[in-house]
N, C-alpha and C positions, 0 to 999 in steps of 0.2 A: 502494500500500500504506499502510495506517495500522496502527498497534498503540497499545494503552492497557494499562497494568498498575499494579496497585495490592496493597499489602500491609496486612494488619490483625492485630492482636494477638489478635482473636477475644475470647471472654467468660470464658475460664477460666485464661488465663495474665498473668502480670504484665509480661512480657518479649516483644517480637517477636524470634524468632531466624530468621525468614524474611529473605531479601533479593533483590530482582529488578534486573535491568539489562535495558534495551531500546533499541534504536538502529534506526531504519529507513533511516538513512545508514550509508555505509560506514565500517567500523571496521577499520583496517589495510588488507589485500587483500580482507577480506570485505565483500560488499555491504551486509550489516546484520547484526545479532546480537541474540538474546533469550535471557535465561537466568533462570532460578528457582532458588534455592538454599535448603536447609532445613536449619539448624544444629542440632548435639547437642553435648551436654556440660553442664558446670556452669552457672548462673546466666547469666553473661555470656559463658562460652567458645563457646557455640553461635552467639550473636549475632555474635561475632567471626569465627567459622570461617566462616560463609556470607558476609559482607562480605569478609573476607580474600580467600577462595576466588574470587568474583567478580572484585574488583580484580586479582588476579593472572592470572586467564584474559584479562581485558580487556586488561591491560598487554602479556601475552605477545603477543596478536592484533595489537596496535597497532605491534609492534617487529618483527613475523616478515614474511619475503618468500615464506611458503609460500602458494600459491595455491588448492590443492586443498581445499576445505572440510573434509572428513573427517579428512584428515592435520593440518590446521592444529587443529581442534578437539580431535582425539586428543592431539596434543603439548602443547596448552594445558592439558587437564584432567588429564592424568597429571603434567604439571610442577608444578601447583596442588596436587594431592592431596599430593604431596611436600613441597611447602612449607607447607601446614597441618601435616604431621606434624612437620615441623622446629620449627615455631613452637610447637607442643604440649611438644615436647622441652625446649625453652628456658625455658618458664615453668609452673610447678608448678599454678598456677591455672587453665590451660588444657589440662592432662594429661587425655589421653583425647579431646579434642574432636574432631569431625568433621562433615562436610556431605554432604547430598545435592546433587545438582545436574542439571538438565535445561537443554540448550543447544540452540538451534536457527540455522540460515542458510537463507534462501531465495535462490536465483540460478536464473534461466532456467526458471522454473516446476517447480523441483525443491526438494524439502524435505530438507535434512540436519540429522540429531539426534543428538546425544550425551546418555546419561544414565547416572547411576549413583546407586542408592539408589532411593527410591520416590516422588520428584517425578516428573510424568508430562506427557507431551504427547499431545493427541488431535487429529486431524482432522475436522471437523465439517461436514457440509452437511445432507442430509435424514437422513443416517445420522451415528452417532458412531463413531470407530474409535481406540480406545487404541494409539498407534504403539510407545510405550515398554513395556517390561517391568520390573516392579517387582523390585527385588534386595532381597528381603524372605524372612522364614522362611515366613510365610502363602503367597506366592506360589509358593515352592518346594514346599509341600506341595499346592498345588492342580494346579501342572504335573506333580507326580508321581502325581496321582490320589489322593491320600491325604484331600483336602479338597474339599467343594464350595464353589464360588465364592459362592454366596449367603451360606453360613455363615461364609464368610472375612471378610466386611465386619465382623463382631462378635467375631471371633475374639480372645481375651484377648492373644495374642502378636503382634497385628497390627503393633505398632510396632517390632518386633525386625528391625533391617536388617542383611543379609549382606554388602553390600558399600556403601562409603562412601569419600569423598575424607578423607584423612588417616589412613589405615590404616597399618600398619607395612608391610605387603606392598604392592606395585605395585598399586594401585587400577584395575584396567582398566575404562573405560566401554564400554558397547554403543552401536554405531551403525547408524542407518537412513536409507535414502534414498526418499524418496517422492515420486511424480509428483503434482502438484497440478491441480486443476481450477479454472476461474475463479471460482466461488461458494464454495469451499472457504473455511472459517474455521479459524484454528489456536488451541487452548488449551494455554497450559502453567501448571502448578499445583503447588502443595506438597500433600502429603497431608491438610492441614486442609480444603482444599476437597473433594478426590476422596472422603474418608473420611466426608462428612457429607452430599454432596449425590449420588445416585445418577446414573449416565452419561446416561440418558434426560433427566433433568431439566437436566443440563449441555447436552445438545443443543439443547434446547427453549430455554434462556435465550440461549444464543448465537447460535443460527439465528433466533430472532423477532424479537431487537433489532437494528434496523438501525444503531442508533447503538453504537459499540464500548464507549463509555465506559458507556452505561447497561448495556450486557451485563456488564462488569466489575463495576459497583456492585451489579447484581443477583445476582451469582454471590456476591460476599463477603456480602452481605445475607442470602441464602439459607443460607448455611453458618451465619452467626451465628443465624438464625431456628430452626435445627436444634440449636442448642447451643453452637456455637463452641468446641469443646473444645480447639482447637489454633490455633495462627497460620495465617492464611488468605492465601495469595497467587495471583494469577492474572495472566496475560498473554493478551490476545486480538489475534490479528493479522487482520486483513481485507485480502485480497489485491485 
């Protein structure tokens, strides 16, 4: 198994508030760990929130003795959300900060995923499947039948997040378990990629580039080509 991840400021922002973490080797009791987080808040607060949340999750996992991947990810992500909230309460410059997060572990041909917010995970082979569900206003409208998915891509309130790390209430992630096939590839990304590049194009780039690093570079390049309106992060895992 090999993974490559990169994050890019894009063409419109002055600061990159995305953060990533990837390890093909064990992290605590987990055999591997992959994370993408997209921070929200003031100029520096979003950057801090995403980095701090990832560090908190990784440190929690390293110290844990919990072996079940879902149980461990849940505990780590809920704890990190609480710590982000506490950090925001202590520093007025970080008030209201938060972050999305998607985290994944692969063990014995199974993929375990936790997500909160609108950072996504896809499984890609001949087709592309979005595993995670966005916690966003637009996604709720789509699921309730009030908005067509194609129109949702350009909805003016697309960036409104309904659940994120750092909220006052306990922010509960969603969890998914997927059986993997030999040729599957996995893409974790922030909305700076998924908002700019349609799913079929994501599939083509990831599946047609045998070199994982080339796939990641092309994903980021394509998002920037289409305008790069937000920070862009992508992690591609080849089994």
